[in-house]
C-alpha positions, 0 to 999 in steps of 0.5 A, a space after each residue: 484707614 489713613 491710606 484710604 483717606 489720603 487716596 480719597 482726598 487725592 481723588 477728590 482734588 483730581 476730580 475738582 481740578 479736571 472739572 475746573 479745567 473743562 469749565 475753563 476750556 469751555 469758557 475760552 471756546 465761547 469767544 473767537 477773534 477774526 481779523 478780516 476784510 469787510 466783504 459786505 455789510 447788511 444794515 437791515 439784517 444786522 450782519 457783517 460778511 467776513 472771511 477766515 481761512 478761505 471761508 466766507 460767512 456772516 457775523 451778527 451784530 447786537 442791536 447797539 451796533 446796527 446804527 453804526 454799520 453804515 460807517 464801516 468801510 467796505 474792504 477795510 480790515 476789521 478785528 472782531 471778537 465774537 461770541 460763538 453760538 451753536 446753530 447760529 451766526 457768531 455774535 459780535 462783542 466788539 470790533 476795531 477797524 484797522 484800515 479804512 476811513 470810519 467815524 466808528 473805529 472802535 465798537 466796545 459792545 455799547 458805543 462807537 469811538 472814532 
């Protein structure tokens, strides 16, 4: 009887470990970082067009960032952290402008800093 109990405990620990591993990898898959030139900024629709590995695509900005889109330098380099949303454009969580003149070098998800 004790042998079965030990096997059951081991199986339970293994199952919990696997569930935690899947949950952790799922959480990591929801955000992604891009380092890209700023190709185009659409202030009206709230998009920044960037490129990664030869692909050109738009990332959506949250309402808090829209007033600052006209401050982004075209062709400047930007480091973006986005939330991956299946079936939708990635959503910007924060950015840091790495090159180019701007009064909004860092956007932290709420406000800009020079």
